[in-house]
N, C-alpha and C positions, 0 to 999 in steps of 0.2 A: 566388317570394318572397311573393306575395299571392293567396290563393285564396278565392273565393266559391262556396259549395256550397248551392244551392237556398235562397238568402237572400231573405226577405221581411221587410219592415219595415211595422209597422202602428202609427200613433199613435191614441190614444183619441179624439181630437177629429176624426178624419178618417173618412169613410165608407169609403174605399178605401185599400188599402196605398200607401204612397209608392214602394216598391220590391217587385217581385213576381217570385219564383222566378228570382233572378239567379245564373247560372253563369258564372264568370269566373276567368281566371288571368292575373296579371300577372308576367312573368318579371323576374329580376335585370337591372338596367342598362337598363330599358325606360322610356321617357318616354310617358306615356298622357295624352292630352288629354281632359278630360270636358266635353261640350258638351250644351246644351239650354236651353230657355226657362227663365225664372225660375219656381220653384215645382215643377219636375218631379222633384226629389230629388237634385240633384248634391251639395249640402252634406251630405245624409244618406249618400250613397254614400262621400264622403270621411271623414266621421265614423266610419264603420264600421271603417276601417283602424286607427285607434288607440284605439278602444273608447269614444269619446265617445258613440257610438250603440251600445247604449241606456243605458250606465251613468250618463250626466249628462242626456241629453235625454229619457229616458223612452221609452215606447213598448214595443212587443213585437218581439223578434227571432226569427225562425224560420230555421232553417238554421244554417250554420257559416261563420265568417270566420277564416282563419288567417294570421298574418303571421310569416314566418321560423319557421314551425312553432308558434307560440303561438296558441291559440284566444282570440280577443278577448273571447268571453263569460266566460272564466275569468281574464282578465288586464285590469284596469282601466288606464286611460291611464298612471298612474305606473309601472306594470310593464312598459310598452311604450316608455317615454321614452328608453331607450338604442338603441332600433331605429327608431322613428317620430318624425319632426320634423314639426310642423304649424304652418302660418302661416294665421291666419284672415283674414277680410274687414276687419275693423277693427283695426289694430295696437294702438291704445290698450288694447283689452280684454285683451291679453296681456302688457302690460308690468307688471313687479313691482319695478323699481328706479327710481332717479331720473336717472341719467345714461347716455349711450350706451355707454361702457366698461364700466360696471356691468352693464348689461342683456345685453351680449355675453358676459359671464363667468358670468352667473347659472346657466344651464342646465348648464355644466360643473361648477360648485360642487356642484350637486345630484347630479351623477353622480360626485362625488369624483375628479375628473381632477386629476393632480399640477399644482401651480402653475406650474412652467416650461412644461409643455405648454400650460396655459391662456393664459399670456402670449404664446406663439408664435402660437397660433390666433387670438387676439384681434387681434394685429397683421396676420395675414394676411387676416382678414376685414375689417378697416378698409380695407386696400388694395383688396381685391377689389371692395368695394361703394362706393368712393369716400367713405368716412366719416371718414378720418383727421383732417380739419380740425374734425370735430364731436365728437371723442372725449370732451371734457369737458363738453359742452353738456347742459343739462337736457332730458329728453325732451319735456317740455310746451312747450318754446320751439321745437321743431323744426316745420318745415312738414309737411303731410300726407305728401308724398312721401318726405321724409327719415325720417319715422317708419316708413314702410313698409319702407324698406331696412334700418333697424335691426332690425325684426321679423324680417325674413328673415335677416339676419346672426346674430341671437341663436339661431336654430335651426341655421344652418350650422356654428357653432362646436363643436356636440356631435358632428359628423360622423355623422349618422344614416345607416342603411342604406336607409331609405324616407323620402321627402320628400313631404309632401302640402301643396299650395299651393292656397288658396282665393282667386282674384283677385289674385295677387301683384303685378300691375303696374297696378292699377286707379287708383293715386294718383301714379304715376310718369310723368315726362315722356318723350318718345320715346327720348332718348339714355340716360336711366337704366334705362328698361325693357329696352333692348337689352343694357346691361351686366348686369343681373340675369339675363336669359335666357341670355346667354352663359356667366355663371358656373354656372348650373343645368345647362346643357348639357355643360360641362366635367366636372362632377361625374358625369354620366351616363357620358359616354364614357371618361373616365380613371380613375374610381374605382368604376364600376359601381353607382352609386346608382340605386334605382328611384324614379321621380317619378310622382305623380299630380297633375295641375293642372287646375283649373277657371278658365276665364277667358272673360268676355264679349267682350273685345277680341281675337277670334280672328286679326285681321290681324298681331297681334304674335307669336303663338306657333305658329300652325299649321305653319310650315315646319320647326319643330324636333321635331314629334311623330312617334314610331314607330307610334303606334297612337291611333285615336280611340274613346272610349266615348260613344256617342250615346244620349241619353235623350230619345226622342220623346214620352214621355207614357205614361200608364197603367201606370207601375211598370216599364217594360221597359228593359233596357240592351243596346244593340246594338253590339258591338265590330266594328272593321274597319280597313282601311288608310285613311289620311286621304283620298286621292283617290277611293276608292269610296265612302266615307260622304258626302263633301261633293258628290258628283255629284248626289244626290238630296235631300240634307239641307234642311229648311226654314230653317235658318240657316247662313250662310256668310260669309267675309270678302269684301271688295270684289274681290280679285284673282280669287277662285273664281267670283263673279258675273259678272265680265267674261268669264272663260273659257267659262262656260256660254253667255253671250250670243253670243260668237263662235264657239261649238261647236268649241273647241280640244280636241285629244286627243293625248296624255294632258292631264288637267286640271292646270294649273299651280298650285302652292301657294306659290311665292315669286315675288318681283319678277323675278329673274334668269330663271327659266323662262318667266314670262309675256312678257318683253321678247323672248326668242328667237322666241316664237310670234306677236308682235304686229306684225311688219313689214307684212303685208297689211292689217291693220286700220288701221294708221296712214295708210297710202296711201289708203284709203277715206274716212277722216275729214278728211285734210288740206285738201281744197277747201272744207269747210264749217265756219264758226265755230261753237264750242260754244254751245248754247242759253243764254240769259240767265235768271237767277232772276227771278221776277215775283211780286208780291203786290199785294192791294189797296192803293190810296193811303191814307196815314194820315188818319184822320177827326179833325179837330180845328178849332178856330176859324180857324186860319191857313190851313187847306186845305179849307175848307167847300165851295168850288165843285168839289172833285175827287171828291166822293162817288161811289162806284160805278165810277170810272175805274181803269184798270190802266195803270202806268207802268213802263217799264224802270227799275230801280234805277240803272243807269249813266247814263240819259239824263235823269231827273227832275230838276226844279229843286231847289235846296237846301232840305231840310226845316227846320222850326224847331228851334233848339238848345234842348234841354231840361236839359242839364247842361254846365257849363264848369269845368274844374279848371285852375288856374295855379300852378306852383311848388310842388306838393304834396311835402312831405318828412315821412317817418314814420322814427323811429328808437326803438330799444329798448336801454336801458342804454348809450347813446352810440354804438350801431352803427346806421347808417343802413340801413334796409330799403326805402325809396322815397326817390329823390333828385330833387328839383325837377321833377316829372312834370306835364306839361300834356296835357289830354285833352278833347275835345269830342264829346258824344253828342247825335245828332239824333233827332227824332221819325221813327218808321217805319224806323229802321235797327238792324240787329243787328250789334255789334262783338265779336269774339272777342279775348280777352287771353291770349297764350300766352307761354311762356318756361319755362326749366328750373325744377326744384324749388328753392325759396329765392330766387326771382328778385324777389319783393315783390308778386306778384299779389294774394294774399289781403289783405295789409296795405293796398294801394291800394284795394281794394273796400271795406274796413271804414272807411278815411278818407273815401271819397266818400259813404258812407252816414251818416257822422257820429258813430257810436258809437266807431270806433277812434281811436287817438292821432294827432295830427297836429302836428308841431313847427312847421311853417310852411307858407305857401301859402294859396290860397283855393279855395273850392268854391261855385258858384252853381248852384242847381237851380230850375226852374220847373215849374208844373203844365201838363198838357196843355191847350192853348187859351190859355195866356199869363196866366191869372188867379192871381196870387199866386206867391211864390217866396222864395228866400233860401238861406242857408248851413245845411244840415241840422244842423250841430254847434251852431248858435246858437238852434235852435228847440227847442221841447217835443218829447218823443218822439212824441207823436200827430201833431204837425204835420210833423215830419221824415218820419213814414211816408207821409204824403200826397204827399210829393215823391219820395222814394227808398225803394225796397223791396229787402231783401237776403235771399236764401236761401243759408245758409252751406253748407260742405262737408259737414257732418253735420246734416241737417235736423232730426233729433230734438233738437238743441240748443235749438231754439224750441218744442218740445212738452213741456209740463209738467202737462197735465190728464189725467183718468182715461178720457176716451172722445173719439172723433172729434166727436161732437155737441157736447161742452163746448168743444173747441178752436174749432169754427166759431162758437159763440154768443159766446164771448169775443172772437173777431176782430170780429164785428159790433158788439159793445158798444163796443169801443175805437175802431173806425174812424169810426162814425157817418157813413159814406159813403151818398150817395144812389143809387149804382149798384146792381149785383147783390149779393145776399147772399153770404157765404162758402159756404153750401151749394150755391147755384146755380153758383158759380165752380167748386167741387170737382166737381159733377156734369158740368160741361163738360170738365174737364181729365182725370178718372178716374172715370167713371160706375159706380155700383153699390156704392160702399163704405158698409158698414153704420155708422150713426152710433153704435151701441153698442159698436164695436170699440175696443180700446185702441190709441192711436197706434203703440206701439212693436211691435205684432203685425202691422203693415202691411208689404208688400213695400217695397223700396227705391224703386220707382217710385211706389207709393202715398204713402209718406211725402213724397216730393219734391212730389207734386201737392197734398197737404194743406197743406204749409208755403206753396207757392206761392199757393194759394186764400187762406190767412190773410193773406199779404202783399198780394195783390191786392185784398182787401176794403177797403183803404184807397184804392184807385184811384190809386197812385202813377204819375207820368209816366215814371219811370226805374226799370227792374227789373234788379237785379244778381244773377247766379247764379254760385255758386262751386263749380265741379266738379260740375255737375248730372247727368253721365252716369256717375258712379261707382256701380257696381252694377247698371246698366241693360243688359238684353240689346238685340239689335238692334230687335226690335219695339217695345221701350219708348222707345228712342232715336228711332225714326220718329214715335212719338206726340209726343215732346218737340219734335222739329223742327216739327210741325204747331202745337204750342202757342206756340212762339216766333215762328213766322210770324203767328199770330193776334194776339199781343201787338203786334208791329210793325205789323200792319194796323190796329190800334186807335189807332195814333198814339204808342205808347210808344217809348222808347228802351231797348234791351236790351244789357247788357254781360255777356258770360260768359267767365268765367275757366276754362279747360279745357286739358287735355293730349290731348284726343281729337281728332286731326287729321281723322278721317273725319267726325265730326260737325260740325266747323268747315267742311269742304268742302260740307256739304249746308245748313247753317243760316245762316252768317254772310255779311253783306255787306262787312265790313271786318275787318282784323286789325291788332292791335298787339302787337308782340313785346317783352317785357321782359327785360332782363339786368342783373344787379347794381343792381337798383332803378331802372333807368332805361328808357324806351320807346326802342328802338334801330332799330325799323322800324314804319312804319304806313302802311296803303293798302288798296285794294280786295283782296279775298280772294285772287283769282287772281295778283294782281301780287306779293303777299308770299310766298305759299306754294308756287307751282308750281315755282320753281327752288331752293327749300330742300331740301337733303339730309335735314334732320331733320323738318321740319313739313310736307313734301308728302304728300298722301294717296297710297294705292296706285295709283289710276288714273292720277294725274299721273306718277307714277314710271315706270309701264309705257308710257304714251303720249307721254312727253317727246320733243321739245320742244313738242308740241301742248298747248294750255292747257286741257285737260280735267281736271275734278276728281272726277267722280261717274260711276257706272255709269248713272244716270238720264240724264245728258247724252248718253253714247254711244248709249244706247237710243233717244233722241228722234231723233237724227240718222239712225241705221240705219233706223228705222221711218218717217222723214219726218214726224214728229209736231210740225210747226209751228215748231220752233225755241225752244220755251219749256219750262221745267220748273218 
């Protein structure tokens, strides 16, 4: 179905080719998972399949790519639209209509599909992806995860023979991601659709893959069976890392296979409690005597409260998105806000920050050390930023200048804070970014770091992050965990809205779960997520009923490394 013959792609502004002499064949009805660190060429590889590379991206293509017998060098994307369906990383970039139903029908209209068939396929797709209740909603009113499902649905309605998905579950909650991947798998198994999918959250998709296309760098593409590739790959989902640690053979790729192999490991771990998370005690006026001390998060005395929300209600056009929510955020504590798409997480974050609508309720924030405070909504924008900083789902929403240097200078001018400059903060978060670079040319991780530096320049006591791991690979997530730990160690309160259960297991002290605009569960991370079939990380599912969350905890016990991680 897809053939790469000695394919090399070279962009004019790069010293080396992003792909080099790739020979590859993808058969009909095969689901290929494309893996590799950010920047190794995964998006370029996917773009070759429908002709986006080089017709729209530029660069030079050597060799030949054919899809269903058509040479992509001679057929631009519009001439491959009946064969190849593509869903990019940002669904908003691909929308061309106003409502959900119109977007699902659009691609079929362009292919001149009969109206009766169009109506049938729209209804099937609405049911398949759980979008029936949203059919008449405006696209801009949807949550990020809902928009992602619409983008996938708009491609599926055309019944393409080849489906190219670039991080299709990045904005989806775990249940919605399973539904989407189950739908894609049915297309592969029942209709023989060929699928190429690039996804950083490998724990969600690796068990469905027939083959893995590993991009280790240097322009190479190494195909192989999933178990063979992940045995030595530098990136792997937690279930594979656990299998490597325990030296299981064959290497498990699913929770089911791992649990079958884990009986002995559970017996070894049962006598020892999981290591506890630790970080430096918060440095603030309230904890001045604790400088340099390290306390157990579970045993430390209550930290100062930096934000209190009571009875917060948010509504849009009479529909409540957040209902009477109360929340307390403490210094030195990282709280994860979880819940299905559309449960009100982003609306709550914006209400806490002060920019979003709030129909009723109160929010009180205070500065680290206790000097000054108030309701961010009632303060000037500059004063509110000194209390609460928010990094939105799409960090580029806050970037509007022509270079990184200009963004940092503007942040310093607006914050007038006595602490580190925005440049110093950025170098700590993501060193080596050239100040002359345009912000939109940065990687997703670099954009996140830049916006975080801009917000931290005002020295807020409360930091809100909305889906910060979207578009990040495992290495970038590990760096983000360290950043979040540092923020908490400085005495800030951090609230993270996320669907990434593996990130929550590593980063969060507490978890609050939202549903239908309300907080339905709240408590220490292990208490909330270990027993949850939806929000439990892979290690918790494999080792249940033991309360382990991460591979790092298991490794610490097996190696006798002190009992702390």
